[in-house]
N, C-alpha and C positions, 0 to 999 in steps of 0.2 A: 472513625479513624481520624487522627489529627496529625498534620505534618508540621515539623519544626525544621527550619533551615539553620544548620550550624556550620560555620566556616564555609558557607556556600554550598553545602551538600544537604539534601533532604533526608530526614529521618522520620519514621512513622511511630505513633503511639496510639494505644487503645484507651480512650477515655470513657468513663461512666459518669453521666450527669444525673443529679437527683434534685428533687424539690425540697429545699431545706429553709425553714423559717420563711416560707412564702416566696423564696427566690430560687432560681435554678443555680446550683453550685456544683463544682467538681467534686465527685465523691471518691473517685480512684483514677489512677493513671498507670498504664503498663507499657513499657517500651517493647516495640515489636522488631525494630531494626530498619535497615535500608531496604529499598525495593528489591535489590538482588537477594538479600537475606530472606525476605518474606517469600520470594519466588522459590528459593531453595527449600524452605520449610514446607511449602505447599507441594512441591515435587516429591519430597520425602514422604509426605502423608499419602499422596496418590500411589507412590510405589508400594506402600504397605497395603493398599487395597487391591483386590483382584478385579479385573475388568468384568463388567456385567455382560457384555457381548462383544463380538468382533465382526469386522467386515474385511473382505479381501478384494482388492481392486487391481485391475490390470495396470501395470506400470512400465516395465522394461521396454517392450516392443513399441508401445505408444510414445513413450518419452524419446526413444531413439529416433523415430520418424519425425516427431515434432522438432527435435533439435536440428535435424538435417534440413527441414523446411525453413527453420529460422536462419540457419547458416547460409542457405541459398537465397534467403529473403523472398521466398516464393509468393507470399501474400503481397509484398511490396511491388514485385515485378508485375503481377497481374493488375494491381490497383493503379500502377503507373500508366498502364494502357487503357484500362476500363474507366478510371476516374475514382474520385474519393468516395468514401462510405456515405450512403444516404442517412439523413438525420433520423429517420424512422426505422432504420435497419438494425438488427441485433449485432451484426458484424459486417465487414466489408465483403465485396464480391471475391476478392483474393483470398480472404480467410475462409469463406465457405467452400471454394474450390480446393483449397489446400486441405481442408478437413475431409472433403470427399475423397481426395487422393490418399490421405492417411488411413481412412477406413478401408479403402481398396487394398492397402498393403497388409493390414493385420487381421481384419475380420470383415470381409465384404458382406454388405447387407444393403437393403433398400433404404432410400431416404426416409421413408415412413418409420423404419425401425431404428434410425440413427440415434435419436435422442435416448431411447431405452438402452442402446449399446453404450452410449457415452456415459451413462450413469454407472455402468459396471467398471469404468476405468477411473484412474486418478487424474485424468486430464483436465477436469474442470478446475482443479486446484492450481496446477502449474501453468495452465493457459489463461486462467481467469475468464473462461467462456462457459457460462452456465448452460445446462441442458435446455433451459426454458427458451433460449433463442435459436434452438436447433430444430425447430419444426420443419417438416418436409417441404412445406410451402415456401419457407425462407430459402431453401436450397433451389427450388424451382425458380424463384425470383432472381437469384444470383445467376443461374444458368441462362435465363432469358436476357440478362443484362449484358452479356458478352456476345459480340457478333462473330461470324466466321472469319472475317478479316482480322479482327482483334485476336482471335485464337491463334492465327498464323503468326502474328507479331509476337505474341506471348511465347509461343514455342521457340521461335528464333532467339528471343532474349534469354530464355531459360537455358537453351543449348549453349549459348555463348558464356553465360555465367558458370555453367557446370564445367565447361572446358577450361575456363580461366581459374576457377576456384580450386579444381582438383588437378590442374596441370595434365589434362587428359591428352594422350597421344591420338591424334586424328589422322595419322599418316595412312592408315588402312581401315576401311569401313566396309562392313558387310551389309548387303541389301537382300531383302526377301519379302514375300507377300503371302498372306493367308486370308481366310475368311472365318467369320464367326456365325454360328446359327443363332437366330433369335426366335421368339415366340410371338412375333407381331402378327396380328390378324391379317389374313390374305386380302380382306376387303378394305384394309386401312389405306387411304390414299395420301396420308400425310407423311409418309416415310419412303420416298422414292429411292433412298439409298439402300433400303432393304429389299433385295430381289432374289428370286430363286435362280440358282446357278449350280456350278459344280462344287458341291459341298466337301470341304476337306475333313469335316467331322462326320461324313457319311450321312448327313441329315438332309437329303435332297427334298424332303417334304416341307422344309422350313425356309423362310426368307433369310437371306444371308447379307452380312455387312463385310466388305473387304477392308483390309488394313495392310499398308506397306510400311516397313520400318527400315531405317538405316541405323546400324549400331556400330559402336567403336570396337575395334579389336582389343583395345585396352579396357577390360572390365565389362564388355558387352553392354555399354550404356546407350540406350536409344537417343539419337540426336535429331532425327527427322521422322515424321510420321505422315501418312496420307490415307485418309478414309475415302472409300469409293464404293460404288454400287456393286452388290455381290454377283451380278450377272456379267460383269466385265472381265475378260481374260487378264491375268496378271501382266502379260507382256505389253498390253496397251497402256498400262499405268506407269511404265518405267520412266518415260521422259518427264512426267510430272514430278515424280519423286526426285529425280536427278536435278531438276530445276530448283526444287526446294532446298536440296543439299547445296547447290551453288549459292543460293541466297544466304544461307547460314554461314557459308564459308566467307562470303563477302562481308557480312555483318561482323564476323570474328576479326577480319582484317582491319575493319574500321575501329573495333573496340581496342585491339592491342596496339594499333598504330604501326604495324609491321606486316610483312607478307607471311601468312601462316604456311605451314608445310604443305607440299603437294599432296593431293588426295588420290588414293587408289581405291576404287570401288570393286568389291568382290560380290559376285552373284552366280547363281546356278544356271543351267542350260534353259530353264523355263523362261528366262528373260531375253533369250537370244532372238535378234532380228537385225536385218541390215540397217533399218532406220535407227534402232537403239544404239548400235555401234557408231553410226555416223553422228548421232547426237553427242555421244561422249567425246568424239574427236573434235566437234565444233566447240565444246566447252573446255577442251584441254584437260580432261580428266583421264587419268590412267585407270586400267581395269585388270582384274584377274577373273576369268570365267572358265567355262567348260563347254564341251560339245559332246553329244552322245558318241561313244566309240564306234557305233555302226555308221556314223557319217564319214569316217576316215578309215575304211577297211585296209587301205594300203599300209597305214601305220601299224595296225594290229598284226599285220603279216611280217613285220620286221623281226629278224632273229633276236632271241633273248640275249645273245652275247654282246649286242650293241648297247644294252642298258648298263648303267653303272650305279653303285650304291650312292645314295644322295647324301645322307648324314646319319651314320649308324647311331650316334648318341641321341639324336632327336627323333629319328624315324625308323630305327631298327633296320630291317632288311629291305626297306623300300628302295626300288631301283627306278631309274628314269633315263630317258634320252630326249634330246631336243632337236627340232628341225623347224622348217617354215612351210606353211601351206596357204593357199588362197582360200579364205573363208569369209563369207558375208561381204564379198566384193573387194577384199584387200588382202595383201600379204600379211600374215600374222605369225608371231612366234608361237610355236606349239610345243608343249611338253607332254610326252607320254610317260605315265608312271605305272608301276606295278607294285601292289602291296600284298605281301604274303597273308597278312591278317584279313584283308578284304577277300582275297582268293579263297581262304578257308571258309569264311562266312558264306560266300556265294556257293561254294560246294555244298555246304550243309543245307542252304536254302533250296538249291536245285534238287538235292536228294529228296526233300519233302515234296517239291513240285512233281517230280517224276513219280514218286511213290503214290501221290494222290491220283495222278492220271492213270497209272497202271491198275490201281484198285477200282477206279470207276470203269475202266475198260474190261476188267475181269468180271465185274458185276453185269455189265451189259452183255458180254459174251455168254455168260451163264443164262441170262434171260433169253437170248436168241436161241441158244442150244435147246431150250425146252420147247421151242416151236410154237409158243402160245401168243407171240406178239402179233398185233394187227397193223403195225406201222409199215408203210412202204419203204422202199430202199432209200429214197431221198430223205425221209424223216430220220431214219437211222444214221445216215451219213452226216446229217446236220448235228446230231448228238455227238458223234465221234469228233467232228470238227470243233465243237464247243469244248470238249474235254481236252483236245490237243491244240487249243488256240494259242498257247504260249509259243513264241517264236523259237525259243531255245529247245522246248520239248519237240517241236516239229523237226529239229535237226537230228535228234537222237532216237526218236521213237517212230516206228512205222506201223500203221494199223491197216489191215486189209479186210474188206468186207466182201463176202462172196454170196451167191444165191440170188435168184431173181424174184422169188416170192417170199412173203413174210414167214411162211413155215420153213423155208430153206435158207434163210439168212444165217450166216455164220461169220464170226469175227475172230481174227487172230492178230497178234501184234508182237513186235520184238523191240528190244532196246539195244542199239548198236554201241558197244563199248568203245570201239575205235572212233566213231563219230563224236562221242562224248569227250574223249581225250583231245581230239582236235579242237572242239569247242572250248574246253577249259584252257588250253594253251593259247587260243586266239583271243579270248574275251575276259576270262575270269581274273579279277584283281586289278584290272586296268582302268585308268581314267585318262582322259585327254583334256589338258588344260590349255587355255589360250590367254595371252597377256600382251599388253603394250609396254610392260616394264622390261625394256631391253637390258637395263643395268642390274636387274636383280639376279642373283644366283638361283639355281633351280630350287635349292632348299628354301629360299625365301618365298618363291612362287608357291611352293607346296604349302608352306605355313600360312601364307596369305589366303589360299583357297580354303584351307581347313577352318579358317575363322568364320566361314559361312555358317558353321554350326552354331556360332554365337547368336545369329539372327533366328535360327530355327529354335534354339533354346528359349529365346525371348517369347516366341509364340507359344511354346509348350507351357511356359510359366503363366501366360495370360489365360490359358485354358485350364489351369489348376483351379479346382472349385473351392479350395480352402483359403489360399492367400494370393495376393496380387492377381486378382481374377477379373476377367471381363464380365463374368456372371456373378450375381444376378443383375440383369439389366431390365428395369421396369419403365423404360421410356419408349414412346411410340411415335414421336415426331422427329423429323429430319434434324432439326437444330439440336434438340436435347440428346439425340444419339451421338452427334458429333462432339458435343461437350462431354458426354460420358466417355467417349473414346479418348478425349484429351486427358481426363482425369486418370484413366486406366494407364495410358502411356506415362504420365507423370508418376504414377505409383510404381511402374516398372523401373523408371529412372532412379527413384529413391531406393528401391529394393536392391538394385544392382550396384548402386553406389555404396550402400551399406555392406554388401558382400565384398566389394573391392576394398573398402576400408579395413574390414576384418582380415581379408587375405593379406594385405600389406603388413599387418601386425602378426602374421604367421598362423592365423586361424582359418582353416579351410572348411567352409560350410557351403551347403546348398542354401538357396533362399529360404526354403521351408525349415531347414535345420537351424539356421541363424535366428529366424523369427521365433521358433519354438524355444530356443535357448533363452532369448531375451524375454519371452513371455513368462518364463519361470521366475523372473524377478518381479515379485508382486509387492504391493503396498498394503500393509495391514493397518486397520483403524481399530484401536482399542477404546471402547466406550465404557467409562467408569460410572458407578452409581452417583446420582446427584447428591451433593452435600449442601444443597441450597442453590436454587437457580437451575440453569440448563445443565444436563450431564456433560462432563468434560470428555473430549476425545483426544487421544494421542495417536500420532501416525509414525510408522517406521517401516523400513523395507525388510522383506524376508531375508533369511540367510542365503548367501550366494555360494556357488561352487567356485573353484579357482578360475574356470573358464568364464563364468558369468562375471566375476570380479574384473577380469581383463576387458570384457565387453563394456562394463560400467566405465572403465577408464577410456576405452577407444571412443565411445560415443558421448562422453562427458555427461553421464546420467546424474552425477552428483549435483549438477546445476539445477536439475528438476526434482531432486529427491526432497522429501519433507524435512523441514527444519533448516533449509539452506536459503 
């Protein structure tokens, strides 16, 4: 091929040279066109060919998360704290931790399996990060390169960036704590954070890792996290989490150069203690909490006519009254609410509880009536007490054991409908809220307390085995477990930000539904037969539904699509 420049523009010709009269001479010349024209001809020729084979790669979910990581500059934030990339590293520490969070969001797997998973995605094309630098040992090196103190600084910096970038409302924040079961060997001394305790997943045989979260009422975005030993009660970790929240609040004030809005912390009765309330007062933080109804029996006894509808449009038939009581050493504003919906659910649940107790007592009575039991009276009474151990059951069900010898033991029981009516009127459907927000109307106090479910939802999401999951965790040292928890919380931040972005555009999804819809946007690689040289591949996205097309726009996926 020979190039001629005519009027400053290159044009291409195909020349054939031959040996004529002992000299190389031009035998023929054929005009091919400009580079653009040649490319169009080649494309037309390829279009006439059928691809020899195809590959389908994950694109939509991976690209959406990657785009959000870039928008927040997560790798840059981490590297600014940890330091620049090592010369012999395939990528920076920030990039490795960001990729670990990306994987947690869309397809949680071990670091050993990461490179193989990466090859099933189109991410190596638009991130320019090849699978060859994603060996599991590289991830371990990155995890070891960041200290616990640096993790705390990174978390604060990311929280400030999220609040600033997405104009997040942090006026009301929900706090909750949970623990996660691990499969760390009982004899392993290198993970003191993993301890046996009260397992919320009912796996008391496994070592547990505790995690506290503070999430925004706006979008349920985690802003503060705290990892702690699984054998420590949640209430003992409250002040540590609150101190971290105060530090983030101070960092935000320094970032924006103005006083950020006052914070109201929402938490459930499990965090109640006089010390915790005193600590909130010392820091000047407002709160909305609750106390068990049994702690204020005088409030439960107040007549129904004193309660008023709160807000029919927002809360239906919810009624409430407010007063003041001395609780945890101080006068506090107290709001007693009654929800018909909760009342009906508690009725249904109590029906099941009483039904189970009566079935068990019936079986026991039948056994005793046959006169074949060898248990003494004390043993039988212990079984009856176990069956009737629920405090509400004890108020409505009376069991009587007669007879002095095993052969003469007889059991009878009754359910007192009048006592049940009193119980339902006194307790069912009621919650007792306490708050330092004297200026909030009752409706806002109720709405604030209900945001506690956002924190609970975040923990349920982390226990989802398919997306945004704590598991699998293949780490067994204290430090790596803490870094793993950091990437899990970062993944939760990304997932909930994505759900918030979709929601603001009018698309209401759960995290799993959103990621599944995005995962339906794939990248197809069409591989054509070789016409000389390496086979040519062409990339294109699969056909999208109207909702997927909207998600492409919301998350700016065109930036990462092939050919852009």
